[in-house]
C-alpha positions as CSV (number, residue, x, y, z in Angstrom):
1,X,-62.3,-113.0,99.0
2,X,-62.8,-114.6,102.4
3,X,-61.7,-113.1,105.6
4,X,-58.7,-114.7,107.3
5,X,-58.3,-114.0,111.0
6,X,-55.2,-115.2,112.7
7,X,-55.9,-115.1,116.5
8,X,-53.7,-112.6,118.4
9,X,-55.2,-113.2,121.8
10,X,-52.5,-113.9,124.4
11,X,-54.3,-116.9,126.0
12,X,-54.7,-118.5,122.6
13,X,-51.1,-118.0,121.7
14,X,-49.9,-119.2,125.1
15,X,-51.9,-122.4,124.9
16,X,-50.9,-123.2,121.4
17,X,-47.3,-122.8,122.2
18,X,-47.7,-125.2,125.2
19,X,-49.3,-128.0,123.2
20,X,-46.6,-127.9,120.5
21,X,-44.3,-129.5,123.0
22,X,-43.6,-133.1,122.2
23,X,-43.7,-134.2,125.9
24,X,-47.3,-132.9,126.6
25,X,-49.4,-136.0,127.4
26,X,-52.7,-137.0,125.8
27,X,-54.9,-135.8,128.7
28,X,-53.3,-132.4,128.8
29,X,-53.2,-132.1,125.0
30,X,-56.9,-132.9,124.8
31,X,-57.9,-130.5,127.5
32,X,-55.9,-127.6,126.0
33,X,-57.3,-128.2,122.5
34,X,-60.7,-127.9,124.0
35,X,-59.8,-124.7,125.8
36,X,-58.3,-123.2,122.6
37,X,-61.4,-124.1,120.6
38,X,-63.6,-122.4,123.2
39,X,-61.5,-119.2,123.0
40,X,-61.5,-119.3,119.2
41,X,-65.3,-119.7,119.2
42,X,-65.6,-116.6,121.3
43,X,-63.6,-114.7,118.6
44,X,-65.3,-116.3,115.6
45,X,-68.8,-115.5,116.8
46,X,-68.1,-111.8,117.5
47,X,-70.2,-110.6,114.5
48,X,-73.3,-112.7,115.1
49,X,-76.4,-110.5,114.9
50,X,-78.4,-109.5,118.0
51,X,-81.9,-108.4,118.6
52,X,-83.7,-106.6,121.5
53,X,-85.5,-108.6,124.1
54,X,-87.7,-107.5,127.0
55,X,-86.4,-108.8,130.4
56,X,-87.9,-108.5,133.8
57,X,-85.2,-108.3,136.4
58,X,-85.9,-108.5,140.2
59,X,-85.8,-104.7,140.1
60,X,-87.6,-103.6,136.9
61,X,-88.3,-104.3,133.2
62,X,-85.5,-103.6,130.8
63,X,-84.3,-104.2,127.2
64,X,-81.5,-106.7,126.7
65,X,-79.9,-108.4,123.8
66,X,-80.2,-112.0,122.5
67,X,-78.9,-113.8,119.3
68,X,-81.2,-112.9,116.4
69,X,-82.7,-116.3,115.7
70,X,-79.7,-117.6,113.8
71,X,-79.5,-121.4,114.3
72,X,-75.9,-122.7,114.6
73,X,-74.2,-126.0,114.0
74,X,-70.7,-127.4,114.6
75,X,-69.4,-129.9,112.1
76,X,-66.0,-131.5,113.0
77,X,-63.9,-133.2,110.3
78,X,-63.3,-136.7,111.8
79,X,-61.4,-137.7,113.7
80,X,-59.2,-134.8,115.0
81,X,-62.1,-132.3,114.7
82,X,-63.9,-134.1,117.5
83,X,-61.3,-132.6,119.9
84,X,-62.7,-129.1,119.3
85,X,-66.4,-129.9,119.6
86,X,-66.8,-129.6,123.4
87,X,-64.9,-126.3,123.5
88,X,-67.3,-124.9,120.8
89,X,-70.3,-126.2,122.7
90,X,-69.2,-124.6,125.9
91,X,-69.7,-121.3,124.1
92,X,-72.8,-122.2,122.0
93,X,-74.5,-125.0,123.9
94,X,-77.7,-125.0,121.8
95,X,-75.8,-125.7,118.5
96,X,-76.4,-129.0,116.7
97,X,-73.5,-131.2,115.8
98,X,-72.9,-132.9,112.5
99,X,-69.9,-135.1,111.4
100,X,-67.9,-135.4,108.2
101,X,-65.5,-138.3,107.9
102,X,-62.5,-137.9,105.6
103,X,-59.0,-139.4,105.6
104,X,-56.0,-138.4,103.7
105,X,-54.6,-140.8,101.1
106,X,-51.0,-141.3,102.1
107,X,-49.8,-141.4,98.5
108,X,-51.8,-138.6,96.9
109,X,-52.5,-136.6,100.1
110,X,-56.1,-136.1,98.7
111,X,-59.2,-136.6,100.9
112,X,-61.3,-139.7,100.7
113,X,-64.9,-139.5,102.2
114,X,-66.2,-142.3,104.4
115,X,-68.9,-140.7,106.5
116,X,-71.3,-137.7,106.5
117,X,-74.2,-137.1,109.0
118,X,-75.6,-133.6,109.4
119,X,-78.6,-132.1,111.2
120,X,-81.7,-132.3,109.0
121,X,-82.0,-128.5,108.9
122,X,-78.3,-127.9,108.4
123,X,-78.9,-125.8,105.3
124,X,-80.7,-123.2,107.5
125,X,-77.9,-123.0,110.0
126,X,-74.7,-121.0,110.4
127,X,-72.2,-123.8,110.3
128,X,-68.8,-123.8,112.0
129,X,-66.5,-126.5,110.4
130,X,-63.7,-127.4,112.8
131,X,-60.4,-129.3,112.3
132,X,-57.3,-128.6,114.4
133,X,-55.0,-128.6,111.3
134,X,-55.3,-126.9,107.9
135,X,-52.3,-128.5,106.1
136,X,-52.7,-129.1,102.3
137,X,-56.3,-128.0,102.6
138,X,-57.6,-131.1,100.8
139,X,-59.8,-132.4,103.6
140,X,-61.2,-129.0,104.5
141,X,-62.0,-128.0,100.9
142,X,-63.7,-131.4,100.4
143,X,-65.7,-131.1,103.6
144,X,-66.9,-127.6,102.8
145,X,-67.9,-128.7,99.3
146,X,-70.0,-131.6,100.8
147,X,-71.8,-129.0,102.9
148,X,-72.5,-126.7,100.0
149,X,-73.7,-129.7,97.9
150,X,-76.3,-130.2,100.7
151,X,-77.5,-126.6,100.5
152,X,-75.5,-125.0,103.3
153,X,-74.7,-121.4,102.5
154,X,-73.3,-119.9,105.7
155,X,-70.0,-121.6,106.6
156,X,-67.1,-120.6,108.8
157,X,-63.9,-122.6,109.2
158,X,-61.9,-122.8,112.4
159,X,-58.5,-124.5,112.8
160,X,-55.8,-124.3,115.5
161,X,-52.8,-124.4,113.2
162,X,-52.6,-123.6,109.4
163,X,-50.0,-123.7,106.7
164,X,-49.9,-121.0,104.1
165,X,-50.5,-123.6,101.4
166,X,-53.7,-124.7,103.0
167,X,-55.0,-121.1,103.5
168,X,-54.2,-120.3,99.8
169,X,-56.1,-123.4,98.6
170,X,-59.1,-122.7,100.8
171,X,-59.3,-119.1,99.6
172,X,-59.0,-120.2,96.0
173,X,-61.7,-122.9,96.2
174,X,-64.0,-121.4,98.8
175,X,-63.6,-117.6,98.7
176,X,-67.0,-117.2,100.5
177,X,-65.8,-119.0,103.6
178,X,-64.2,-117.0,106.4
179,X,-61.2,-118.6,108.1
180,X,-60.3,-118.4,111.8
181,X,-56.8,-119.6,112.6
182,X,-55.1,-120.0,115.9
183,X,-51.6,-119.7,114.5
184,X,-50.3,-119.5,111.0
185,X,-47.1,-121.6,110.6
186,X,-44.3,-121.5,108.1
187,X,-44.9,-124.2,105.5
188,X,-45.5,-127.9,104.8
189,X,-42.8,-130.5,104.8
190,X,-42.4,-133.2,102.1
191,X,-44.9,-135.4,104.0
192,X,-47.6,-132.8,104.1
193,X,-47.1,-132.0,107.8
194,X,-47.2,-128.4,109.1
195,X,-43.9,-127.0,110.1
196,X,-43.1,-126.3,113.0
197,X,-46.6,-127.7,113.8
198,X,-47.4,-130.0,116.6
199,X,-47.3,-133.5,115.0
200,X,-50.5,-135.4,114.2
201,X,-53.3,-133.8,116.1
202,X,-55.6,-136.8,115.9
203,X,-53.0,-139.1,117.3
204,X,-52.2,-136.7,120.1
205,X,-55.8,-136.2,121.0
206,X,-56.7,-139.9,121.1
207,X,-53.4,-141.3,122.3
208,X,-52.8,-143.4,119.2
209,X,-49.2,-142.5,118.4
């Protein structure tokens, strides 16, 4: 079964509580989403492998640590996932970026694919799939399946808010994918929105409410 890590860092919890507020403007919302993504990336990369490297400081030679050759990629689920990319890249600037486009059918709540563009060597990379909201889990499950169909084996999923229903579905359908969650909320409402949530993350990031 996959690991589920709900973030307990005070800064993450503080910032998530702030952006829940309905009066937070687009500029502030976008900036704080980026900050939360950066902090979550720090936690989600804690177990990346290191190797020794020789370094010559201005004083002497020494042995330091560097990432052990693992190539990384960030893949946002469009469009809301774009809001987390810059925060991720601030921590792992050499990562390549792919994009998966899915929208949720308003009637069935199931995902419909409309775009997929990934790095050519994506199957060799550790891939961080990002989307601010894990609600029903439909889009996230579909996006991860698309990656697996293209040969990607090492996948982690990061979201800022999650509903228990989405977590359960992800664990059922992708038990090999670890989940990193900013805050685990109560439930979904009749429209498939996370409660208490923060509304539609894409609309709030891009000002299209």
